[in-house]
C-alpha positions in Angstrom: 341.1 66.4 -42.3 338.2 67.3 -40.0 334.6 66.3 -40.8 333.5 69.8 -41.8 336.3 70.2 -44.3 335.5 66.8 -45.9 331.8 67.7 -46.1 332.7 70.9 -47.9 335.1 69.3 -50.3 332.6 66.5 -51.0 329.8 69.0 -51.7 331.9 71.0 -54.1 332.9 67.8 -56.0 329.3 66.7 -56.2 328.4 70.1 -57.6 331.2 70.0 -60.1 330.0 66.6 -61.3 326.3 66.9 -61.3 325.2 70.3 -60.1 323.7 71.3 -63.5 321.5 68.2 -63.5 320.7 67.8 -59.8 321.0 71.2 -58.2 321.3 71.1 -54.5 320.9 67.4 -54.4 324.4 67.2 -55.9 325.7 69.2 -53.0 323.9 67.0 -50.5 325.1 63.7 -51.9 328.5 65.0 -52.6 328.7 65.9 -48.9 327.5 62.4 -47.9 330.1 60.9 -50.2 332.8 63.0 -48.6 331.7 61.7 -45.2 331.4 58.0 -45.9 335.1 57.1 -45.6 335.3 58.4 -42.1 332.5 56.1 -41.0 335.3 53.6 -40.4 335.3 54.9 -36.8 332.1 53.0 -36.2 334.2 49.9 -35.9 336.1 51.3 -32.9 334.0 49.6 -30.2 334.9 46.3 -31.8 338.7 46.9 -31.9 341.4 47.4 -29.3 343.8 50.4 -29.4 346.2 49.0 -32.0 343.3 47.8 -34.1 341.7 51.2 -34.1 345.0 52.9 -35.1 345.5 50.4 -37.9 342.0 50.3 -39.2 341.4 54.1 -39.4 342.1 55.5 -42.8 342.6 52.0 -44.3 339.8 50.2 -46.2 337.4 53.0 -46.7 340.1 55.4 -47.6 341.7 53.3 -50.3 341.4 53.6 -54.1 340.3 50.0 -54.1 337.2 50.9 -52.0 336.4 53.8 -54.3 336.7 51.6 -57.4 334.6 48.8 -56.0 331.8 50.6 -54.2 331.3 53.7 -56.4 329.3 51.9 -59.0 327.2 50.3 -56.3 326.3 53.6 -54.7 325.9 55.1 -58.2 323.4 52.5 -59.2 321.4 52.8 -56.0 321.1 56.6 -56.4 320.5 56.4 -60.1 317.5 54.2 -59.4 316.3 56.4 -56.5 316.4 59.5 -58.6 315.4 57.9 -61.9 313.3 60.9 -62.9 316.3 63.3 -62.6 318.7 64.0 -65.5 321.7 62.6 -63.8 323.0 59.3 -65.4 324.4 56.2 -63.8 327.8 57.5 -64.9 327.2 60.9 -63.2 326.3 59.2 -59.9 329.2 56.8 -60.0 331.6 59.6 -60.8 330.2 61.7 -57.9 330.9 58.9 -55.4 334.2 57.9 -56.9 335.6 61.5 -56.8 334.0 62.1 -53.4 335.8 59.1 -52.0 339.2 59.6 -53.7 339.4 63.4 -53.0 338.6 62.6 -49.3 341.4 60.1 -49.2 343.9 62.3 -51.0 343.2 65.3 -48.8 343.7 63.1 -45.7 347.1 62.0 -47.1 348.3 65.6 -46.9 348.1 65.4 -43.1 350.3 63.7 -40.6 348.5 60.4 -39.7 348.9 58.6 -42.9 346.3 57.2 -45.3 346.4 53.7 -46.7 345.6 54.7 -50.2 346.8 51.4 -51.7 345.1 49.0 -49.3 344.8 45.9 -49.5 348.1 45.7 -51.4 350.0 47.5 -48.6 349.0 49.0 -45.3 351.6 51.8 -45.6 350.1 55.2 -44.6 350.8 57.8 -47.2 351.5 61.1 -45.5 352.9 64.4 -46.9 352.7 66.4 -43.7 351.9 69.7 -45.5 348.7 70.6 -43.8 347.3 70.2 -40.3 344.1 68.2 -39.8 342.2 71.4 -39.0 343.1 74.5 -40.9 340.6 77.4 -41.1 342.5 79.1 -43.9 341.7 76.1 -46.1 338.2 75.4 -44.9 336.5 78.8 -44.3 336.9 80.4 -47.8 335.9 77.0 -49.3 332.8 76.9 -47.1 331.8 80.4 -48.0 331.9 79.6 -51.7 329.9 76.3 -51.3 327.2 78.1 -49.2 326.9 80.8 -52.0 326.3 78.0 -54.5 323.2 76.9 -52.7 321.4 80.2 -53.4 321.5 80.0 -57.2 319.4 78.1 -59.6 321.2 75.1 -61.1 321.1 76.7 -64.6 322.6 80.0 -63.4 326.2 80.2 -64.5 327.1 82.1 -61.2 326.5 78.8 -59.4 329.4 77.1 -61.2 331.6 80.2 -60.8 331.2 80.1 -57.1 331.9 76.4 -56.9 334.9 76.7 -59.2 336.2 79.6 -57.0 336.0 77.4 -53.9 337.9 74.5 -55.6 340.5 76.9 -57.1 341.1 78.8 -53.8 341.4 75.6 -51.7 343.7 74.0 -54.3 345.9 77.0 -54.4 346.2 77.0 -50.6 347.3 73.3 -50.8 349.9 74.3 -53.4 351.1 77.1 -51.1 351.4 74.7 -48.2 353.8 72.5 -50.3 355.9 75.5 -51.1 355.9 76.7 -47.5 356.9 73.2 -46.4 359.8 73.1 -48.9 361.0 76.5 -47.7 360.8 75.4 -44.0 362.6 72.1 -44.8 365.4 74.0 -46.4 365.7 76.2 -43.3 365.8 73.1 -41.0 368.4 71.5 -43.2 370.7 74.5 -43.1 370.2 74.9 -39.4 371.0 71.3 -38.6 374.1 71.4 -40.8 375.3 74.7 -39.1 374.9 73.1 -35.7 376.7 70.0 -36.7 373.8 67.7 -36.1 374.0 64.5 -38.2 370.7 62.9 -39.1 369.4 60.2 -41.4 366.0 61.6 -42.3 363.5 64.2 -41.1 359.8 64.9 -41.1 358.7 68.5 -41.6 355.1 69.1 -40.7 352.6 71.9 -40.4 351.6 72.9 -36.9 347.9 73.3 -35.8 345.7 75.7 -37.7 348.3 77.2 -40.0 351.0 76.7 -42.6 353.4 79.4 -41.4 354.8 77.7 -38.3 356.5 74.3 -39.0 358.0 71.6 -36.9 360.8 69.3 -37.9 361.8 66.0 -36.3 365.2 64.7 -37.5 366.1 61.1 -36.9 369.7 60.6 -35.7 371.5 57.4 -34.6 370.6 57.6 -30.9 367.5 59.7 -30.9 365.6 62.6 -32.5 366.0 66.3 -32.7 362.9 68.5 -32.8 362.7 72.2 -33.7 360.2 74.9 -34.8 360.5 77.5 -37.5 358.1 80.1 -38.7 358.2 81.6 -42.2 358.0 84.9 -40.4 361.0 84.4 -38.2 363.7 87.0 -38.6 366.4 84.5 -38.6 367.0 80.7 -39.0 368.5 80.2 -35.6 366.5 77.1 -34.6 366.7 75.6 -31.1 366.4 71.8 -31.1 365.4 69.6 -28.2 366.7 66.0 -28.1 364.6 62.9 -27.5 366.7 59.7 -26.8 365.5 56.7 -28.8 366.0 54.1 -26.0 365.1 51.3 -28.3 366.5 48.7 -25.9 363.5 49.2 -23.7 361.4 47.5 -26.3 363.3 44.2 -26.3 361.1 42.3 -23.9 358.0 43.3 -25.8 359.2 42.7 -29.4 357.8 39.8 -31.5 354.2 40.4 -30.5 352.1 41.1 -33.6 350.3 44.1 -32.1 353.6 45.6 -30.9 355.1 45.2 -34.3 352.1 46.8 -36.0 352.2 49.8 -33.6 355.9 50.4 -34.3 355.2 50.0 -38.0 352.5 52.7 -37.8 355.0 55.2 -36.3 357.3 54.6 -39.3 360.2 54.4 -37.0 359.6 57.8 -35.5 359.1 56.7 -31.9 361.0 57.0 -28.6 360.6 54.9 -25.6 360.7 55.6 -21.8 360.1 53.5 -18.7 356.7 53.8 -17.0 355.6 52.9 -13.5 354.4 49.7 -15.2 355.8 48.7 -18.6 356.8 51.4 -21.1 355.6 54.6 -22.9 356.0 54.8 -26.6 356.0 58.3 -28.0 354.8 58.8 -31.6 357.1 61.5 -32.7 355.4 62.1 -36.1 352.9 64.4 -34.4 355.4 66.0 -32.1 354.3 68.3 -29.3 351.5 70.7 -29.5 353.2 73.0 -27.0 356.8 72.1 -27.9 357.3 75.6 -29.4 357.3 76.9 -25.8 360.7 76.6 -24.2 360.8 74.0 -21.4 357.5 72.5 -22.3 356.2 69.9 -24.7 354.1 66.8 -24.1 353.8 64.5 -27.1 350.3 64.3 -28.5 350.3 60.6 -29.0 351.8 58.4 -26.3 351.0 54.7 -25.9 351.3 52.9 -22.6 352.3 49.2 -23.0 352.6 46.7 -20.2 352.5 43.0 -19.7 349.6 41.4 -17.8 350.0 38.6 -15.2 349.1 36.0 -17.9 351.9 37.3 -20.1 349.7 39.1 -22.6 350.4 42.7 -23.7 348.0 45.5 -22.9 347.9 48.8 -24.9 346.4 52.2 -23.8 346.6 55.6 -25.3 347.5 58.5 -23.0 345.8 61.8 -23.7 348.4 64.6 -23.5 346.4 67.4 -25.2 347.3 70.8 -23.9 345.0 73.1 -22.0 343.8 75.7 -24.6 342.9 79.1 -23.1 343.3 82.7 -24.2 346.8 83.0 -22.9 347.9 79.9 -24.8 346.3 81.1 -28.0 348.0 84.5 -27.7 351.4 83.0 -27.1 350.8 80.6 -30.0 349.8 83.4 -32.4 352.9 85.3 -31.4 355.1 82.3 -32.2 353.4 81.8 -35.6 354.1 85.5 -36.5 357.8 85.1 -35.7 357.9 86.2 -32.1 360.1 83.7 -30.2 
């Protein structure tokens, strides 16, 4: 999730663990704990494109990291605030829950979080919420801000914090239910259209959990469609993306290429480029794919071979132009207007 959301979640967790003993210091250090895992981006200047994709949401987002480092952070803060009532256990729990809730929340999004690093680098992803969703963050933020204005001994402080945690958790539960309903609609639609597929990813689209996108993996390629819970019918139009796996043959065997393909979990399509190839990561789909005749993939990787035979990797930015007309059209599609 985005940084603001992780700060809010971390602050609420810190308050739940030690708010009665630390007051607003619990909010502060909870917010810091909720931020620390994303500091893995500081390593980006030292890594190439594949290294950045592989390292993000790995070490610092793992349960292993939380178990090993939480007592260290806990001891440092326990010593720093030795005159406070919070114990070493309180501080350790604050950081442990701050780290693990951050990682678990990230696993609900599309990219994938390596929760079980170093035992596996598989990115756990449930696809049930977009990385930025104001319906999750804003009510949560309001509750956490309200907490700050009450004395730590005032029971209203805990009530506001609990309200934020409960509302946000209920929204996550709703997103799972909405995803299951959308998945059923996609399955019925694919069957009715006679489309045979092996697996599919059903993911939330930006900023909401009403409009969903499905990418179904078939033998020769992928079918992508969009469905809103507010659509009046389940007549879903699918676009087809040919796999063209044969274009990868001359690039296979290289460790970075194999890792890049592993990151996509097999949901990739290939096309020729002016030099080399383009690999489209289909897990994220197309921000504007819901518009007929449009749809650039969000993550596309350009791969080509240098004169010395080495492979070069570069990410292509295909983010759409966001303006008032785009947002109006997008809102219409979310509300079921095709």
